[in-house]
FILUMVEX-510871 format. One record per residue (C-alpha): residue number from 1; y, z negated, x. Coordinates in steps of 0.2 Angstrom, whole numbers, plus 5000, padded with zeros to 4 digits. Layout:
k NUM; py Y; pz Z; px X .
...
***
This chain:
k 1; py 5510; pz 5055; px 5304 .
k 2; py 5523; pz 5053; px 5291 .
k 3; py 5517; pz 5036; px 5286 .
k 4; py 5518; pz 5030; px 5304 .
k 5; py 5537; pz 5035; px 5305 .
k 6; py 5540; pz 5026; px 5289 .
k 7; py 5532; pz 5010; px 5296 .
k 8; py 5542; pz 5011; px 5312 .
k 9; py 5559; pz 5012; px 5302 .
k 10; py 5554; pz 4997; px 5292 .
k 11; py 5550; pz 4988; px 5308 .
k 12; py 5567; pz 4993; px 5315 .
k 13; py 5576; pz 4988; px 5300 .
k 14; py 5567; pz 4971; px 5300 .
k 15; py 5571; pz 4969; px 5318 .
k 16; py 5589; pz 4973; px 5315 .
k 17; py 5590; pz 4960; px 5301 .
k 18; py 5582; pz 4947; px 5312 .
k 19; py 5594; pz 4951; px 5326 .
k 20; py 5609; pz 4949; px 5313 .
k 21; py 5602; pz 4932; px 5308 .
k 22; py 5600; pz 4927; px 5326 .
k 23; py 5618; pz 4933; px 5330 .
k 24; py 5624; pz 4922; px 5315 .
k 25; py 5614; pz 4907; px 5322 .
k 26; py 5620; pz 4910; px 5339 .
k 27; py 5638; pz 4911; px 5333 .
k 28; py 5636; pz 4895; px 5323 .
k 29; py 5628; pz 4887; px 5338 .
k 30; py 5642; pz 4893; px 5350 .
k 31; py 5655; pz 4886; px 5338 .
k 32; py 5646; pz 4870; px 5337 .
k 33; py 5644; pz 4869; px 5356 .
k 34; py 5663; pz 4872; px 5358 .
k 35; py 5667; pz 4859; px 5345 .
k 36; py 5655; pz 4847; px 5355 .
k 37; py 5663; pz 4851; px 5371 .
k 38; py 5680; pz 4847; px 5364 .
k 39; py 5674; pz 4831; px 5358 .
k 40; py 5666; pz 4827; px 5375 .
k 41; py 5683; pz 4831; px 5383 .
k 42; py 5692; pz 4820; px 5371 .
k 43; py 5679; pz 4806; px 5374 .
k 44; py 5680; pz 4808; px 5393 .
k 45; py 5699; pz 4807; px 5392 .
k 46; py 5698; pz 4791; px 5382 .
k 47; py 5685; pz 4784; px 5395 .
k 48; py 5697; pz 4788; px 5409 .
k 49; py 5711; pz 4780; px 5400 .
k 50; py 5700; pz 4765; px 5396 .
k 51; py 5694; pz 4764; px 5415 .
k 52; py 5712; pz 4764; px 5420 .
k 53; py 5716; pz 4750; px 5408 .
k 54; py 5701; pz 4741; px 5413 .
k 55; py 5706; pz 4743; px 5432 .
k 56; py 5723; pz 4736; px 5428 .
k 57; py 5716; pz 4721; px 5418 .
k 58; py 5704; pz 4718; px 5433 .
k 59; py 5718; pz 4718; px 5445 .
k 60; py 5728; pz 4706; px 5434 .
k 61; py 5713; pz 4695; px 5432 .
k 62; py 5709; pz 4695; px 5450 .
k 63; py 5723; pz 4684; px 5455 .
k 64; py 5715; pz 4670; px 5445 .
k 65; py 5699; pz 4673; px 5454 .
k 66; py 5706; pz 4674; px 5471 .
k 67; py 5715; pz 4659; px 5479 .
k 68; py 5734; pz 4660; px 5475 .
k 69; py 5747; pz 4661; px 5488 .
k 70; py 5757; pz 4645; px 5491 .
k 71; py 5768; pz 4636; px 5504 .
k 72; py 5752; pz 4630; px 5513 .
k 73; py 5743; pz 4647; px 5515 .
k 74; py 5758; pz 4659; px 5516 .
k 75; py 5776; pz 4661; px 5518 .
k 76; py 5779; pz 4658; px 5499 .
k 77; py 5793; pz 4645; px 5498 .
k 78; py 5789; pz 4629; px 5489 .
k 79; py 5802; pz 4633; px 5475 .
k 80; py 5791; pz 4649; px 5470 .
k 81; py 5774; pz 4640; px 5470 .
k 82; py 5764; pz 4639; px 5454 .
k 83; py 5764; pz 4623; px 5445 .
k 84; py 5746; pz 4620; px 5450 .
k 85; py 5749; pz 4622; px 5468 .
k 86; py 5765; pz 4611; px 5467 .
k 87; py 5755; pz 4597; px 5459 .
k 88; py 5742; pz 4598; px 5473 .
k 89; py 5755; pz 4599; px 5487 .
k 90; py 5764; pz 4584; px 5480 .
k 91; py 5749; pz 4573; px 5476 .
k 92; py 5736; pz 4578; px 5490 .
k 93; py 5739; pz 4569; px 5507 .
k 94; py 5740; pz 4580; px 5522 .
k 95; py 5730; pz 4568; px 5533 .
k 96; py 5711; pz 4569; px 5533 .
k 97; py 5702; pz 4554; px 5525 .
k 98; py 5699; pz 4539; px 5536 .
k 99; py 5686; pz 4526; px 5537 .
k 100; py 5699; pz 4512; px 5537 .
k 101; py 5706; pz 4504; px 5522 .
k 102; py 5724; pz 4508; px 5517 .
k 103; py 5738; pz 4497; px 5523 .
k 104; py 5740; pz 4487; px 5539 .
k 105; py 5725; pz 4485; px 5550 .
k 106; py 5719; pz 4469; px 5558 .
k 107; py 5728; pz 4465; px 5574 .
k 108; py 5743; pz 4476; px 5569 .
k 109; py 5759; pz 4468; px 5574 .
k 110; py 5770; pz 4466; px 5559 .
k 111; py 5789; pz 4471; px 5558 .
k 112; py 5803; pz 4462; px 5549 .
k 113; py 5821; pz 4461; px 5549 .
k 114; py 5829; pz 4452; px 5565 .
k 115; py 5841; pz 4438; px 5564 .
k 116; py 5859; pz 4442; px 5568 .
k 117; py 5867; pz 4431; px 5581 .
k 118; py 5884; pz 4433; px 5573 .
k 119; py 5883; pz 4431; px 5554 .
k 120; py 5899; pz 4435; px 5545 .
k 121; py 5898; pz 4420; px 5534 .
k 122; py 5889; pz 4403; px 5535 .
k 123; py 5884; pz 4393; px 5520 .
k 124; py 5877; pz 4375; px 5521 .
k 125; py 5864; pz 4373; px 5507 .
k 126; py 5860; pz 4355; px 5503 .
k 127; py 5858; pz 4343; px 5488 .
k 128; py 5873; pz 4332; px 5483 .
k 129; py 5863; pz 4318; px 5476 .
k 130; py 5846; pz 4310; px 5478 .
k 131; py 5833; pz 4316; px 5465 .
k 132; py 5824; pz 4300; px 5466 .
k 133; py 5838; pz 4286; px 5464 .
k 134; py 5853; pz 4297; px 5460 .
k 135; py 5863; pz 4290; px 5475 .
k 136; py 5877; pz 4302; px 5482 .
k 137; py 5872; pz 4311; px 5498 .
k 138; py 5889; pz 4315; px 5503 .
k 139; py 5889; pz 4304; px 5518 .
k 140; py 5870; pz 4305; px 5521 .
k 141; py 5863; pz 4310; px 5538 .
k 142; py 5859; pz 4329; px 5538 .
k 143; py 5843; pz 4336; px 5547 .
k 144; py 5842; pz 4355; px 5548 .
k 145; py 5826; pz 4361; px 5540 .
k 146; py 5826; pz 4380; px 5542 .
k 147; py 5838; pz 4395; px 5542 .
k 148; py 5838; pz 4411; px 5531 .
k 149; py 5849; pz 4426; px 5532 .
k 150; py 5853; pz 4437; px 5517 .
k 151; py 5860; pz 4454; px 5519 .
k 152; py 5871; pz 4461; px 5505 .
k 153; py 5884; pz 4474; px 5502 .
k 154; py 5901; pz 4468; px 5497 .
k 155; py 5909; pz 4474; px 5481 .
k 156; py 5914; pz 4492; px 5482 .
k 157; py 5932; pz 4493; px 5477 .
k 158; py 5946; pz 4504; px 5484 .
k 159; py 5959; pz 4495; px 5495 .
k 160; py 5977; pz 4501; px 5490 .
k 161; py 5989; pz 4500; px 5504 .
k 162; py 6008; pz 4501; px 5500 .
k 163; py 6018; pz 4508; px 5515 .
k 164; py 6037; pz 4505; px 5514 .
k 165; py 6046; pz 4517; px 5525 .
k 166; py 6062; pz 4510; px 5531 .
k 167; py 6076; pz 4520; px 5539 .
k 168; py 6085; pz 4510; px 5552 .
k 169; py 6103; pz 4515; px 5556 .
k 170; py 6108; pz 4515; px 5575 .
k 171; py 6122; pz 4503; px 5579 .
k 172; py 6128; pz 4515; px 5593 .
k 173; py 6129; pz 4532; px 5585 .
k 174; py 6125; pz 4528; px 5567 .
k 175; py 6110; pz 4540; px 5566 .
k 176; py 6097; pz 4536; px 5553 .
k 177; py 6080; pz 4536; px 5562 .
k 178; py 6063; pz 4540; px 5553 .
k 179; py 6046; pz 4537; px 5560 .
k 180; py 6040; pz 4554; px 5553 .
k 181; py 6047; pz 4568; px 5542 .
k 182; py 6048; pz 4562; px 5524 .
k 183; py 6032; pz 4565; px 5514 .
k 184; py 6035; pz 4579; px 5501 .
k 185; py 6019; pz 4576; px 5491 .
k 186; py 6015; pz 4563; px 5478 .
k 187; py 6020; pz 4545; px 5481 .
k 188; py 6001; pz 4540; px 5479 .
k 189; py 5988; pz 4549; px 5489 .
k 190; py 5970; pz 4547; px 5495 .
k 191; py 5967; pz 4544; px 5514 .
k 192; py 5955; pz 4552; px 5526 .
k 193; py 5941; pz 4540; px 5522 .
k 194; py 5940; pz 4545; px 5504 .
k 195; py 5941; pz 4564; px 5509 .
k 196; py 5927; pz 4562; px 5522 .
k 197; py 5916; pz 4553; px 5509 .
k 198; py 5918; pz 4567; px 5497 .
k 199; py 5914; pz 4580; px 5510 .
k 200; py 5899; pz 4570; px 5515 .
k 201; py 5892; pz 4569; px 5497 .
k 202; py 5895; pz 4588; px 5495 .
k 203; py 5888; pz 4594; px 5512 .
k 204; py 5875; pz 4581; px 5517 .
k 205; py 5869; pz 4574; px 5500 .
k 206; py 5871; pz 4591; px 5492 .
k 207; py 5880; pz 4584; px 5476 .
k 208; py 5890; pz 4596; px 5465 .
k 209; py 5908; pz 4592; px 5462 .
k 210; py 5905; pz 4585; px 5445 .
k 211; py 5892; pz 4572; px 5451 .
k 212; py 5904; pz 4567; px 5465 .
k 213; py 5918; pz 4564; px 5453 .
k 214; py 5906; pz 4553; px 5442 .
k 215; py 5901; pz 4543; px 5458 .
k 216; py 5919; pz 4540; px 5463 .
k 217; py 5923; pz 4535; px 5445 .
k 218; py 5908; pz 4524; px 5441 .
k 219; py 5907; pz 4515; px 5458 .
k 220; py 5925; pz 4514; px 5465 .
k 221; py 5935; pz 4517; px 5449 .
k 222; py 5944; pz 4532; px 5457 .
k 223; py 5948; pz 4548; px 5447 .
k 224; py 5952; pz 4562; px 5458 .
k 225; py 5952; pz 4579; px 5450 .
k 226; py 5938; pz 4592; px 5454 .
k 227; py 5952; pz 4603; px 5461 .
k 228; py 5956; pz 4589; px 5474 .
k 229; py 5938; pz 4588; px 5479 .
k 230; py 5937; pz 4607; px 5482 .
k 231; py 5954; pz 4606; px 5492 .
k 232; py 5947; pz 4592; px 5503 .
k 233; py 5931; pz 4602; px 5507 .
k 234; py 5942; pz 4617; px 5511 .
k 235; py 5953; pz 4606; px 5522 .
k 236; py 5938; pz 4601; px 5532 .
k 237; py 5932; pz 4619; px 5534 .
k 238; py 5949; pz 4624; px 5541 .
k 239; py 5949; pz 4609; px 5553 .
k 240; py 5931; pz 4613; px 5558 .
k 241; py 5935; pz 4631; px 5564 .
k 242; py 5937; pz 4627; px 5582 .
k 243; py 5921; pz 4618; px 5582 .
k 244; py 5912; pz 4633; px 5574 .
k 245; py 5919; pz 4644; px 5587 .
k 246; py 5913; pz 4633; px 5601 .
k 247; py 5895; pz 4632; px 5593 .
k 248; py 5895; pz 4651; px 5592 .
k 249; py 5900; pz 4653; px 5610 .
k 250; py 5886; pz 4641; px 5616 .
k 251; py 5873; pz 4649; px 5605 .
k 252; py 5878; pz 4666; px 5612 .
k 253; py 5875; pz 4659; px 5630 .
k 254; py 5859; pz 4651; px 5626 .
k 255; py 5842; pz 4657; px 5633 .
k 256; py 5831; pz 4653; px 5618 .
k 257; py 5838; pz 4655; px 5600 .
k 258; py 5828; pz 4653; px 5584 .
k 259; py 5833; pz 4664; px 5569 .
k 260; py 5830; pz 4664; px 5550 .
k 261; py 5837; pz 4670; px 5534 .
k 262; py 5837; pz 4665; px 5516 .
k 263; py 5844; pz 4670; px 5499 .
k 264; py 5861; pz 4663; px 5494 .
k 265; py 5868; pz 4665; px 5476 .
k 266; py 5887; pz 4667; px 5478 .
k 267; py 5901; pz 4673; px 5466 .
k 268; py 5888; pz 4682; px 5454 .
k 269; py 5878; pz 4691; px 5467 .
k 270; py 5864; pz 4688; px 5480 .
k 271; py 5870; pz 4686; px 5498 .
k 272; py 5860; pz 4680; px 5513 .
k 273; py 5862; pz 4664; px 5523 .
k 274; py 5858; pz 4666; px 5541 .
k 275; py 5854; pz 4653; px 5554 .
k 276; py 5855; pz 4653; px 5573 .
k 277; py 5850; pz 4637; px 5581 .
k 278; py 5845; pz 4630; px 5598 .
k 279; py 5839; pz 4613; px 5604 .
k 280; py 5858; pz 4607; px 5604 .
k 281; py 5867; pz 4618; px 5592 .
k 282; py 5866; pz 4625; px 5574 .
k 283; py 5876; pz 4639; px 5566 .
k 284; py 5874; pz 4645; px 5548 .
k 285; py 5884; pz 4660; px 5541 .
k 286; py 5884; pz 4671; px 5526 .
k 287; py 5881; pz 4690; px 5526 .
k 288; py 5879; pz 4703; px 5513 .
k 289; py 5861; pz 4708; px 5518 .
k 290; py 5846; pz 4703; px 5529 .
k 291; py 5845; pz 4718; px 5541 .
k 292; py 5846; pz 4719; px 5559 .
k 293; py 5865; pz 4725; px 5559 .
k 294; py 5870; pz 4707; px 5553 .
k 295; py 5865; pz 4699; px 5570 .
k 296; py 5870; pz 4714; px 5580 .
k 297; py 5888; pz 4713; px 5573 .
k 298; py 5889; pz 4695; px 5575 .
k 299; py 5881; pz 4692; px 5592 .
k 300; py 5883; pz 4709; px 5601 .
k 301; py 5875; pz 4712; px 5618 .
k 302; py 5872; pz 4693; px 5620 .
k 303; py 5855; pz 4696; px 5610 .
k 304; py 5849; pz 4706; px 5626 .
k 305; py 5850; pz 4689; px 5635 .
k 306; py 5841; pz 4679; px 5622 .
k 307; py 5823; pz 4675; px 5619 .
k 308; py 5822; pz 4675; px 5600 .
k 309; py 5810; pz 4664; px 5590 .
k 310; py 5807; pz 4671; px 5573 .
k 311; py 5795; pz 4675; px 5559 .
k 312; py 5788; pz 4693; px 5557 .
k 313; py 5803; pz 4700; px 5547 .
k 314; py 5805; pz 4718; px 5553 .
k 315; py 5824; pz 4716; px 5556 .
k 316; py 5821; pz 4705; px 5571 .
k 317; py 5810; pz 4718; px 5579 .
k 318; py 5823; pz 4732; px 5578 .
k 319; py 5835; pz 4722; px 5590 .
k 320; py 5834; pz 4722; px 5609 .
k 321; py 5830; pz 4704; px 5613 .
k 322; py 5826; pz 4699; px 5631 .
k 323; py 5810; pz 4692; px 5625 .
k 324; py 5802; pz 4687; px 5608 .
k 325; py 5791; pz 4673; px 5601 .
k 326; py 5783; pz 4675; px 5584 .
k 327; py 5781; pz 4659; px 5574 .
k 328; py 5763; pz 4653; px 5575 .
k 329; py 5765; pz 4642; px 5560 .
k 330; py 5768; pz 4657; px 5549 .
k 331; py 5752; pz 4665; px 5556 .
k 332; py 5742; pz 4650; px 5554 .
k 333; py 5747; pz 4649; px 5535 .
k 334; py 5742; pz 4667; px 5533 .
k 335; py 5725; pz 4664; px 5541 .
k 336; py 5723; pz 4649; px 5530 .
k 337; py 5725; pz 4661; px 5515 .
k 338; py 5712; pz 4673; px 5522 .
k 339; py 5700; pz 4659; px 5525 .
k 340; py 5701; pz 4654; px 5507 .
k 341; py 5700; pz 4672; px 5501 .
k 342; py 5683; pz 4675; px 5509 .
k 343; py 5674; pz 4659; px 5513 .
k 344; py 5659; pz 4669; px 5520 .
k 345; py 5667; pz 4675; px 5535 .
k 346; py 5673; pz 4666; px 5551 .
k 347; py 5685; pz 4679; px 5559 .
k 348; py 5701; pz 4671; px 5552 .
k 349; py 5694; pz 4654; px 5557 .
k 350; py 5691; pz 4660; px 5575 .
k 351; py 5709; pz 4667; px 5576 .
k 352; py 5716; pz 4651; px 5569 .
k 353; py 5707; pz 4640; px 5581 .
k 354; py 5713; pz 4651; px 5596 .
k 355; py 5731; pz 4648; px 5590 .
k 356; py 5728; pz 4630; px 5588 .
k 357; py 5720; pz 4628; px 5605 .
k 358; py 5735; pz 4636; px 5613 .
k 359; py 5747; pz 4625; px 5604 .
k 360; py 5737; pz 4610; px 5609 .
k 361; py 5737; pz 4616; px 5627 .
k 362; py 5756; pz 4617; px 5627 .
k 363; py 5758; pz 4600; px 5619 .
k 364; py 5746; pz 4592; px 5632 .
k 365; py 5756; pz 4600; px 5646 .
k 366; py 5774; pz 4601; px 5640 .
k 367; py 5782; pz 4606; px 5656 .
k 368; py 5769; pz 4617; px 5664 .
k 369; py 5770; pz 4636; px 5666 .
k 370; py 5753; pz 4642; px 5658 .
k 371; py 5747; pz 4659; px 5661 .
k 372; py 5746; pz 4668; px 5644 .
k 373; py 5734; pz 4682; px 5650 .
k 374; py 5717; pz 4673; px 5647 .
k 375; py 5724; pz 4668; px 5629 .
k 376; py 5729; pz 4686; px 5626 .
k 377; py 5712; pz 4693; px 5632 .
k 378; py 5703; pz 4681; px 5620 .
k 379; py 5714; pz 4687; px 5606 .
k 380; py 5710; pz 4705; px 5611 .
k 381; py 5692; pz 4702; px 5609 .
k 382; py 5694; pz 4696; px 5591 .
k 383; py 5706; pz 4711; px 5587 .
k 384; py 5692; pz 4723; px 5593 .
k 385; py 5680; pz 4716; px 5580 .
k 386; py 5676; pz 4728; px 5565 .
k 387; py 5682; pz 4719; px 5550 .
k 388; py 5683; pz 4734; px 5538 .
k 389; py 5670; pz 4726; px 5527 .
k 390; py 5682; pz 4711; px 5524 .
k 391; py 5694; pz 4721; px 5514 .
k 392; py 5712; pz 4727; px 5514 .
k 393; py 5721; pz 4710; px 5517 .
k 394; py 5711; pz 4707; px 5532 .
k 395; py 5715; pz 4724; px 5539 .
k 396; py 5733; pz 4723; px 5536 .
k 397; py 5734; pz 4706; px 5544 .
k 398; py 5725; pz 4712; px 5559 .
k 399; py 5737; pz 4727; px 5561 .
k 400; py 5751; pz 4715; px 5560 .
k 401; py 5744; pz 4705; px 5574 .
k 402; py 5741; pz 4721; px 5585 .
k 403; py 5760; pz 4725; px 5583 .
k 404; py 5766; pz 4708; px 5588 .
k 405; py 5752; pz 4705; px 5601 .
k 406; py 5764; pz 4703; px 5616 .
k 407; py 5775; pz 4690; px 5607 .
k 408; py 5761; pz 4677; px 5602 .
k 409; py 5758; pz 4667; px 5618 .
k 410; py 5775; pz 4668; px 5627 .
k 411; py 5778; pz 4650; px 5623 .
k 412; py 5764; pz 4646; px 5636 .
k 413; py 5774; pz 4654; px 5650 .
k 414; py 5790; pz 4646; px 5646 .
k 415; py 5791; pz 4627; px 5641 .
k 416; py 5808; pz 4630; px 5633 .
k 417; py 5801; pz 4642; px 5620 .
k 418; py 5794; pz 4633; px 5605 .
k 419; py 5777; pz 4639; px 5597 .
k 420; py 5785; pz 4640; px 5580 .
k 421; py 5801; pz 4643; px 5571 .
k 422; py 5801; pz 4627; px 5561 .
k 423; py 5818; pz 4621; px 5567 .
k 424; py 5826; pz 4636; px 5559 .
k 425; py 5817; pz 4633; px 5543 .
k 426; py 5822; pz 4615; px 5542 .
k 427; py 5840; pz 4619; px 5546 .
k 428; py 5841; pz 4632; px 5532 .
k 429; py 5831; pz 4623; px 5519 .
k 430; py 5846; pz 4611; px 5515 .
k 431; py 5854; pz 4626; px 5508 .
k 432; py 5840; pz 4628; px 5495 .
k 433; py 5843; pz 4609; px 5490 .
k 434; py 5861; pz 4612; px 5488 .
k 435; py 5858; pz 4628; px 5477 .
k 436; py 5845; pz 4618; px 5467 .
k 437; py 5858; pz 4605; px 5463 .
k 438; py 5873; pz 4617; px 5460 .
k 439; py 5863; pz 4633; px 5456 .
k 440; py 5876; pz 4644; px 5464 .
k 441; py 5893; pz 4645; px 5474 .
k 442; py 5907; pz 4651; px 5463 .
k 443; py 5918; pz 4658; px 5478 .
k 444; py 5915; pz 4665; px 5495 .
k 445; py 5926; pz 4652; px 5503 .
k 446; py 5915; pz 4638; px 5495 .
k 447; py 5899; pz 4645; px 5502 .
k 448; py 5907; pz 4648; px 5519 .
k 449; py 5913; pz 4630; px 5519 .
k 450; py 5896; pz 4623; px 5515 .
k 451; py 5888; pz 4633; px 5529 .
k 452; py 5901; pz 4630; px 5542 .
k 453; py 5902; pz 4611; px 5538 .
k 454; py 5883; pz 4610; px 5538 .
k 455; py 5883; pz 4618; px 5555 .
k 456; py 5894; pz 4604; px 5561 .
k 457; py 5883; pz 4591; px 5554 .
k 458; py 5867; pz 4598; px 5560 .
k 459; py 5875; pz 4600; px 5578 .
k 460; py 5881; pz 4582; px 5577 .
k 461; py 5864; pz 4576; px 5573 .
k 462; py 5857; pz 4585; px 5588 .
k 463; py 5869; pz 4576; px 5599 .
k 464; py 5865; pz 4559; px 5592 .
k 465; py 5880; pz 4557; px 5580 .
k 466; py 5879; pz 4553; px 5562 .
k 467; py 5884; pz 4566; px 5549 .
k 468; py 5897; pz 4554; px 5542 .
k 469; py 5906; pz 4551; px 5558 .
k 470; py 5906; pz 4569; px 5562 .
k 471; py 5915; pz 4573; px 5545 .
k 472; py 5927; pz 4559; px 5548 .
k 473; py 5932; pz 4566; px 5565 .
k 474; py 5937; pz 4582; px 5556 .
k 475; py 5951; pz 4573; px 5546 .
k 476; py 5957; pz 4565; px 5562 .
k 477; py 5962; pz 4582; px 5570 .
***
């Protein structure tokens, strides 16, 4: 009995030793597990950071895999295109290849300069002696062989007119009489023709003052100061004010008006140039922003009597126009981008074809009133299609179409409404050429002068007048 108790005690002692060893092992393993878990957490954190980095890199690289946006498939202006897109735009013809050879075709009636019935100078060209015997041909019989006319520009040189102002004395009363009050400025001045030319080169040919001064010096030998050039442009602006007021008045009373806006660098800041134009009138003006308040302040409640033709800039949809037409040219460019983005789908092509068919219908029937309901119903069927699989850009564009659905086919019901806003874009594009040449306007007055004089020029062109004659008229006021 005593030996058995002794054996149990030994067994218990052995078991306690084993348990102690097991606890040590467990503690060591627990510490190792904790250490491994910490390492795993650290590795997971590194993996998450790397995944974020990889996602960012993939996003940055995706723009090289997807078609880039340019002026042909989006609203990106040509000045902000990638060089690769610009090269394609400038070198690739817009027309589809034809089976015909380039140049004039067989049977094509050629065009050439027409003879003038009243030439300014006639020159008789004939030899003075016989090339065979050397006899003089002064008294020989002449037979007209053929006639040519040569068009040339006379030598460009200024004409200096000296005007002598006499003061006659009346024999009856002895009063000295002048034709006009005596001139208080310099004895030598430039006339309105020179001033009109300077304004033309600045506003129509978009030359900066330095290049205008060089042109006058190198071609005419004239050396007016740049300050004089600025003064003449400002004089034209002041004389144009009544014309600008009338243009604004006519636009406010017009039924259909196109609007657009673009950035304008002026006096060390970014302003915005706005255009409001109709078939007969164009008005450009400067503002501090591109919000709806700009148009509301300038045109007031006349907006409620207008049908506005615009792009999809949100400011235009915050105003209470009588009617609205969104620019289909903008929509077609965006659809072109979607077609390039995913060539395996045909949804964007179907929408694009619908818009093109509507434009063709209007062009084929320019004066007809066309019911827009069937066209809107065809669009609705396309908008009801599920395009979730095509990605975010397709969904965003579809939502945009849903928002402006009622303003897409209004041009069909009113022949006076154009299907695009290209007229406004063309009218404001000249500003970008001016900025490209001059970089910026140094003063508010200079920017306003360009915009207002450009309004006069564009309006004159719409009435069949040349820009130069329109500018000349400003100095005859």
